[in-house]
C-alpha positions as CSV (number, residue, x, y, z in Angstrom):
1,M,118.8,-22.6,86.0
2,N,117.8,-20.6,83.2
3,N,117.8,-23.1,80.4
4,R,116.7,-21.4,76.8
5,V,114.2,-23.7,75.1
6,V,113.4,-24.4,71.6
7,I,111.1,-26.3,69.4
8,T,112.2,-29.2,67.1
9,G,109.7,-31.4,66.0
10,M,105.8,-31.3,65.7
11,G,103.1,-33.7,65.0
12,V,99.3,-33.0,64.2
13,V,95.9,-34.8,63.8
14,S,93.4,-32.0,62.8
15,P,90.2,-31.2,60.4
16,V,92.4,-29.7,58.2
17,G,95.7,-32.3,57.6
18,N,97.3,-35.3,59.8
19,D,100.6,-33.9,59.1
20,L,102.5,-31.2,59.4
21,T,103.1,-30.0,55.7
22,T,99.2,-30.8,55.0
23,Y,97.9,-28.8,58.1
24,W,100.5,-25.6,57.5
25,N,99.5,-25.3,54.0
26,N,95.9,-25.5,54.5
27,L,96.0,-22.8,57.0
28,K,97.7,-20.5,54.8
29,N,95.5,-21.3,52.0
30,G,92.3,-20.5,54.0
31,V,90.9,-24.1,53.7
32,C,87.9,-24.8,55.9
33,G,87.7,-28.2,57.3
34,I,84.6,-28.1,58.9
35,K,81.9,-29.9,57.2
36,E,78.3,-31.3,57.7
37,L,78.0,-34.2,59.9
38,P,77.3,-37.4,58.4
39,E,73.9,-38.9,59.1
40,D,75.7,-41.7,61.1
41,R,77.1,-38.9,63.6
42,R,74.1,-36.5,63.8
43,V,71.5,-36.9,67.0
44,E,67.9,-36.9,66.6
45,G,66.3,-33.7,68.0
46,L,69.5,-32.0,68.3
47,N,70.3,-29.0,66.0
48,V,73.8,-29.4,65.2
49,F,74.9,-29.9,62.0
50,V,78.6,-29.4,61.9
51,A,82.0,-30.0,63.0
52,G,85.6,-30.5,62.4
53,L,86.0,-34.2,62.1
54,V,89.2,-36.1,61.9
55,T,89.2,-38.0,58.3
56,D,91.5,-40.4,56.6
57,L,93.9,-40.7,59.5
58,D,96.0,-44.1,59.3
59,V,96.3,-45.1,63.1
60,E,98.0,-48.3,62.0
61,K,100.7,-46.5,61.3
62,Y,102.0,-46.5,64.8
63,I,98.8,-48.5,66.5
64,D,98.0,-52.1,65.5
65,R,94.3,-52.9,65.2
66,K,94.3,-54.9,68.6
67,E,95.9,-52.2,70.7
68,Q,93.6,-49.8,68.9
69,R,90.9,-51.6,70.7
70,R,92.3,-50.9,74.1
71,I,93.2,-47.2,73.4
72,A,90.6,-44.6,73.4
73,T,90.5,-42.1,70.5
74,F,91.9,-39.2,72.2
75,S,94.7,-41.2,73.3
76,Q,95.3,-42.5,69.8
77,Y,95.4,-39.2,68.4
78,A,97.8,-38.1,71.0
79,I,100.2,-41.1,70.1
80,Y,100.0,-40.3,66.5
81,A,100.8,-36.7,66.7
82,S,103.8,-37.4,69.2
83,K,105.2,-40.2,66.9
84,E,104.8,-37.6,64.0
85,A,106.5,-34.8,66.3
86,L,109.2,-36.9,67.4
87,T,110.0,-38.4,63.8
88,D,109.9,-34.6,62.4
89,S,112.4,-33.8,65.3
90,K,114.8,-36.7,64.0
91,L,115.5,-37.3,67.8
92,D,116.5,-41.4,68.3
93,M,115.2,-42.4,71.4
94,E,117.6,-45.1,71.4
95,K,120.2,-42.5,72.0
96,E,118.8,-40.6,74.7
97,D,118.6,-41.2,78.3
98,P,114.9,-41.8,78.5
99,T,114.6,-40.7,82.0
100,R,115.4,-37.3,80.8
101,V,112.8,-37.1,77.9
102,G,108.9,-36.3,79.3
103,V,105.3,-36.2,78.4
104,I,103.2,-33.4,79.2
105,I,99.9,-33.6,77.3
106,G,96.5,-33.0,78.4
107,S,92.6,-33.3,77.1
108,G,89.7,-30.9,78.5
109,V,87.5,-34.1,78.1
110,G,89.1,-37.4,77.5
111,A,87.1,-40.6,76.3
112,L,83.8,-39.3,76.5
113,G,82.6,-41.5,73.8
114,N,84.1,-44.7,75.9
115,I,82.1,-43.3,79.1
116,E,78.8,-42.9,77.0
117,E,79.3,-46.6,75.8
118,E,80.2,-48.4,78.8
119,A,77.4,-46.4,80.9
120,L,75.2,-47.9,78.2
121,K,76.1,-51.2,78.8
122,L,76.0,-51.2,82.4
123,R,72.1,-49.9,82.3
124,D,71.3,-52.1,79.7
125,K,73.5,-55.6,80.5
126,G,74.2,-54.8,83.9
127,P,77.7,-54.6,85.4
128,K,79.7,-57.8,84.0
129,R,79.5,-56.5,80.4
130,V,81.7,-53.3,81.6
131,S,84.8,-53.8,79.9
132,P,88.0,-54.1,82.0
133,F,89.6,-51.0,79.9
134,F,86.9,-48.8,80.8
135,V,89.2,-47.1,83.4
136,P,92.2,-46.8,81.5
137,M,90.3,-45.9,78.3
138,T,89.0,-43.3,79.7
139,I,91.1,-41.5,82.5
140,V,92.4,-38.3,80.9
141,N,95.8,-38.5,82.1
142,M,96.0,-41.7,79.6
143,A,96.9,-39.6,76.5
144,A,100.3,-38.8,78.3
145,G,100.6,-42.2,79.9
146,N,100.3,-44.1,76.4
147,V,102.6,-41.4,74.8
148,S,105.0,-42.5,77.3
149,I,104.6,-46.3,76.8
150,Y,104.9,-45.9,72.9
151,T,108.1,-43.5,72.9
152,G,109.9,-44.8,75.7
153,A,109.8,-41.3,77.3
154,K,110.5,-42.1,81.5
155,G,110.9,-38.3,82.3
156,I,108.2,-36.1,83.5
157,C,104.8,-37.8,82.7
158,S,102.0,-35.3,83.4
159,T,98.8,-34.2,82.0
160,V,97.1,-30.6,82.4
161,V,93.4,-30.3,82.5
162,T,91.9,-26.7,82.0
163,A,89.4,-27.2,79.4
164,C,90.2,-25.2,76.4
165,A,93.4,-24.0,77.7
166,T,94.5,-27.1,78.3
167,G,97.2,-27.3,75.4
168,T,98.6,-24.3,75.9
169,H,99.2,-24.9,79.5
170,A,100.8,-28.0,78.8
171,I,103.4,-26.0,76.7
172,G,103.6,-23.7,79.3
173,E,104.2,-26.0,82.1
174,A,106.8,-27.7,79.7
175,F,108.7,-24.7,78.9
176,Y,109.2,-24.3,82.7
177,A,110.1,-27.5,83.4
178,L,113.1,-27.5,80.4
179,K,114.1,-24.1,82.2
180,N,114.5,-25.5,85.4
181,G,116.7,-28.5,83.9
182,I,113.9,-30.9,85.3
183,N,114.2,-33.0,81.8
184,D,116.1,-32.1,78.5
185,V,113.2,-33.0,76.2
186,I,109.7,-33.0,76.9
187,M,106.7,-33.8,74.3
188,A,104.0,-31.2,74.8
189,G,100.3,-30.4,73.8
190,G,97.1,-31.9,74.1
191,A,94.3,-34.2,72.2
192,E,90.7,-34.3,72.2
193,S,87.9,-36.6,70.4
194,C,84.3,-36.0,72.0
195,I,82.1,-34.9,69.0
196,T,79.8,-37.6,70.5
197,P,76.0,-37.3,71.2
198,L,76.8,-36.7,74.7
199,G,79.3,-34.0,74.1
200,M,77.3,-32.4,71.3
201,A,74.1,-32.2,73.5
202,G,76.1,-31.1,76.7
203,F,77.8,-28.0,74.8
204,N,74.7,-27.3,73.0
205,A,72.7,-27.2,76.5
206,L,75.1,-24.6,77.2
207,T,74.2,-22.8,74.0
208,A,77.5,-22.7,73.5
209,L,77.3,-24.4,69.7
210,T,76.4,-22.7,66.6
211,N,73.3,-24.2,65.3
212,T,74.0,-23.1,61.7
213,T,73.8,-25.8,59.0
214,D,76.2,-23.8,56.8
215,P,79.9,-24.9,57.1
216,N,81.2,-21.8,55.5
217,R,79.3,-19.7,58.2
218,A,79.6,-21.7,61.0
219,S,82.9,-20.9,62.7
220,I,83.3,-17.2,61.8
221,P,85.3,-15.5,64.7
222,F,85.0,-11.7,65.3
223,D,82.2,-11.8,62.8
224,K,78.9,-9.8,64.4
225,E,76.8,-12.7,62.8
226,R,78.4,-15.4,64.8
227,S,76.8,-17.5,67.0
228,G,78.8,-20.1,68.9
229,F,81.5,-22.4,68.2
230,V,81.6,-25.6,66.4
231,M,83.5,-28.6,67.9
232,G,86.7,-29.9,66.4
233,E,88.7,-33.1,67.3
234,G,92.6,-34.1,66.9
235,A,95.8,-33.5,68.5
236,G,98.9,-31.0,68.5
237,V,102.4,-32.3,69.9
238,L,105.4,-30.2,69.9
239,V,109.0,-31.7,70.8
240,M,110.4,-29.1,73.0
241,E,113.9,-29.2,74.2
242,T,116.5,-27.1,75.8
243,L,118.7,-25.3,73.4
244,E,121.9,-27.0,74.6
245,H,120.5,-30.4,73.9
246,A,119.3,-29.5,70.9
247,K,122.5,-27.7,69.7
248,N,124.8,-30.8,70.8
249,R,122.6,-33.3,68.4
250,G,122.4,-30.3,65.5
251,A,118.9,-30.5,65.6
252,H,116.3,-28.3,63.3
253,I,114.9,-25.5,65.2
254,Y,111.6,-23.6,64.4
255,A,111.6,-21.5,66.9
256,E,112.1,-20.5,70.4
257,V,109.9,-20.3,73.5
258,V,110.2,-17.0,75.4
259,G,107.0,-16.2,77.3
260,Y,104.3,-18.1,79.4
261,G,101.5,-16.7,81.3
262,A,98.7,-18.4,83.2
263,T,96.0,-16.6,85.2
264,G,92.2,-17.2,86.7
265,D,89.3,-14.8,86.2
266,A,87.9,-16.1,89.7
267,Y,84.1,-15.5,87.8
268,H,82.3,-17.8,86.6
269,I,82.1,-21.3,85.6
270,T,81.5,-20.8,81.9
271,S,81.8,-17.1,81.3
272,P,84.7,-15.2,80.6
273,S,85.2,-12.0,83.2
274,P,83.5,-9.2,81.2
275,D,86.3,-6.9,81.4
276,G,88.8,-9.2,80.2
277,E,91.2,-8.6,83.2
278,G,91.9,-12.3,83.4
279,A,93.0,-12.8,79.8
280,A,95.0,-9.6,79.7
281,R,97.0,-10.4,82.6
282,A,97.8,-13.9,81.3
283,M,99.2,-11.7,78.0
284,K,101.3,-9.2,79.8
285,L,102.8,-12.4,82.0
286,A,103.8,-13.8,79.0
287,L,105.1,-10.4,77.8
288,D,107.0,-10.0,80.8
289,G,108.9,-13.1,80.9
290,A,109.7,-12.7,77.2
291,N,111.2,-9.3,78.6
292,I,109.5,-7.5,74.9
293,E,107.3,-4.6,75.1
294,P,103.4,-4.9,73.7
295,S,104.7,-3.2,70.2
296,E,107.2,-6.3,69.4
297,I,104.4,-8.7,69.1
298,D,103.7,-9.4,65.1
299,Y,101.1,-12.0,65.3
300,I,98.6,-13.2,67.5
301,N,97.1,-16.4,67.3
302,A,93.6,-15.4,69.2
303,H,91.2,-18.0,71.3
304,G,88.6,-16.4,68.7
305,T,85.9,-19.6,69.3
306,S,83.2,-17.4,67.5
307,T,80.9,-17.1,70.6
308,P,79.6,-13.9,71.3
309,Y,80.8,-13.2,74.7
310,N,84.3,-14.9,74.0
311,D,85.2,-12.9,70.7
312,K,84.4,-9.6,72.5
313,T,86.1,-10.0,76.0
314,E,89.0,-11.5,74.5
315,T,88.8,-8.3,72.2
316,L,88.5,-6.2,74.9
317,A,91.4,-8.1,76.7
318,M,93.7,-7.7,73.6
319,K,93.0,-3.7,73.6
320,L,94.1,-3.8,77.5
321,V,97.6,-4.9,76.8
322,F,98.0,-3.7,73.0
323,G,96.4,-0.3,72.8
324,E,92.6,0.5,71.6
325,D,94.1,1.5,68.3
326,T,96.5,-1.5,68.1
327,K,97.8,-2.7,64.5
328,V,98.9,-6.1,65.4
329,A,97.7,-8.8,63.1
330,I,95.3,-11.2,64.9
331,S,93.5,-14.0,63.6
332,S,91.9,-17.1,64.4
333,T,92.6,-20.5,63.0
334,K,89.5,-21.7,64.5
335,S,87.5,-20.2,61.6
336,M,89.2,-23.4,59.6
337,T,89.7,-26.1,62.2
338,G,86.6,-25.6,64.6
339,H,87.4,-25.6,68.3
340,L,89.7,-28.5,69.4
341,L,89.1,-27.8,73.1
342,G,91.7,-29.5,75.3
343,A,94.0,-29.8,71.9
344,A,93.4,-26.5,70.5
345,G,96.5,-24.8,72.2
346,G,98.7,-27.6,70.5
347,I,97.6,-27.2,67.1
348,E,97.8,-23.1,67.1
349,A,101.1,-23.3,69.3
350,I,102.1,-25.4,65.7
351,A,100.5,-22.4,64.0
352,I,102.4,-19.6,65.2
353,A,105.6,-21.7,65.3
354,K,105.2,-22.0,61.1
355,A,104.2,-18.5,61.0
356,L,107.4,-17.4,62.5
357,E,109.5,-19.7,60.4
358,D,107.7,-18.9,57.0
359,G,106.9,-15.2,57.6
360,F,103.2,-15.7,56.8
361,I,100.2,-15.0,58.9
362,P,97.1,-17.1,58.4
363,A,93.6,-15.6,58.0
364,T,90.6,-15.5,60.0
365,I,88.3,-17.1,56.9
366,G,84.5,-16.7,56.5
367,Y,84.8,-13.0,57.9
368,Q,82.1,-10.9,56.5
369,V,80.1,-8.4,58.9
370,E,82.2,-6.2,61.2
371,D,81.0,-6.1,64.4
372,E,81.6,-2.7,66.8
373,N,82.8,-4.6,69.4
374,C,85.3,-6.5,67.5
375,S,87.3,-3.6,65.8
376,L,91.1,-4.9,65.6
377,N,92.8,-6.5,62.6
378,Y,91.4,-9.8,62.0
379,V,93.5,-10.7,58.8
380,P,90.2,-11.0,57.3
381,N,89.9,-14.1,54.7
382,V,93.3,-13.9,52.8
383,G,96.7,-14.5,54.8
384,I,99.4,-12.2,54.8
385,E,103.1,-12.5,54.2
386,Q,105.0,-10.4,56.9
387,N,108.3,-11.0,58.6
388,V,107.1,-12.4,62.2
389,K,109.8,-12.1,65.0
390,Y,107.5,-12.7,68.2
391,A,104.0,-14.3,67.6
392,M,101.5,-15.3,71.1
393,S,98.6,-17.6,71.2
394,N,95.9,-17.4,73.6
395,S,93.7,-20.0,75.0
396,L,90.9,-19.4,77.7
397,G,88.8,-22.1,79.0
398,F,85.6,-22.7,81.1
399,G,86.6,-22.0,84.7
400,G,88.2,-18.7,83.9
401,H,91.6,-20.7,82.9
402,N,93.7,-18.2,80.8
403,A,97.0,-19.1,79.3
404,S,99.4,-17.1,77.0
405,I,102.5,-18.1,75.2
406,I,105.0,-16.4,73.0
407,F,107.6,-17.7,70.4
408,K,110.2,-15.9,68.7
409,K,111.7,-16.5,65.5
410,W,114.5,-18.6,65.8
411,E,118.1,-16.6,65.5
412,D,121.3,-18.7,66.3
413,Q,122.5,-16.3,68.7
């Protein structure tokens, strides 16, 4: 089979908004969701001062208080974003064959906070004090499992765990499954909540996090003064359908999914391959799958983490694919949200779908100092109105996991 695949619903939990309209308007307006960590979230002796935190989320909209105690935060985010995406898609599960509706949602880290809490209980109070919900709360597949339970989806129920490439891989795998007729509908994306003492200490020990105290100069992708990424949290979930299924129910279509590339660097556990070859190959595979030339891409939502190595090597990779002198518009919305790790690909896929629909390219905010190693068009500080026919999103994860997806502006033809 070779079904066409479209996006019909989107849901988001993020540092810049917990509904689609707010999230997109804040990206368009260059709103920085990175804030100083409140005192009760800081860790003594740890020089981590800012983060992209989720605020004002009404979890009770979908999960009652009793159930919240049994469901880890990352799974709550996944449920919330998925229910929002289903509502947005106007998909009526009571009218669907639930065995044809699937879930592919991953997380990079999962319930790290719960692991910390229960480990301390074991150490301080003994094994009988460990929660009976410990395992079903913390295993990473429970984002997808809980979404299945809360939506009634009985089709493919799977999880991708590829660090910071997780969300994009989940969307790509859903694309393949729908193309091949495995299901008619799949909710796909990522969820993350690991801004915890151990999470911050671990990433900081890798010298991966910025130690700046200024939220406006913290996540500054491609800027010469970038010094590390900013941890973020949230979830991004897309309702993806075969075109035939979407048309049969008269669904609104945001964009068409046309390309996906996934590769490995085979290089290092944390550092990207310095020649950018693996990331470039993922982009080329996505272009080949979409059957388009590099010159046809109008916008790239870069991985753009604000770390010295990532931004340099990703720039090199884009030059390998698009040419040294390419003028393609590139931005990193992580400048506004921070890095949502396993959820990054989910919220950034939503960003490119809206860019296609609205004809608007969000900026890389906070950009001040040019870097000779990052010499492309990063749409600095102010977004631009521009017709976008094809958009690409890149995600690159620890372990050398690379993923690229391409969406096309919806045209009913």
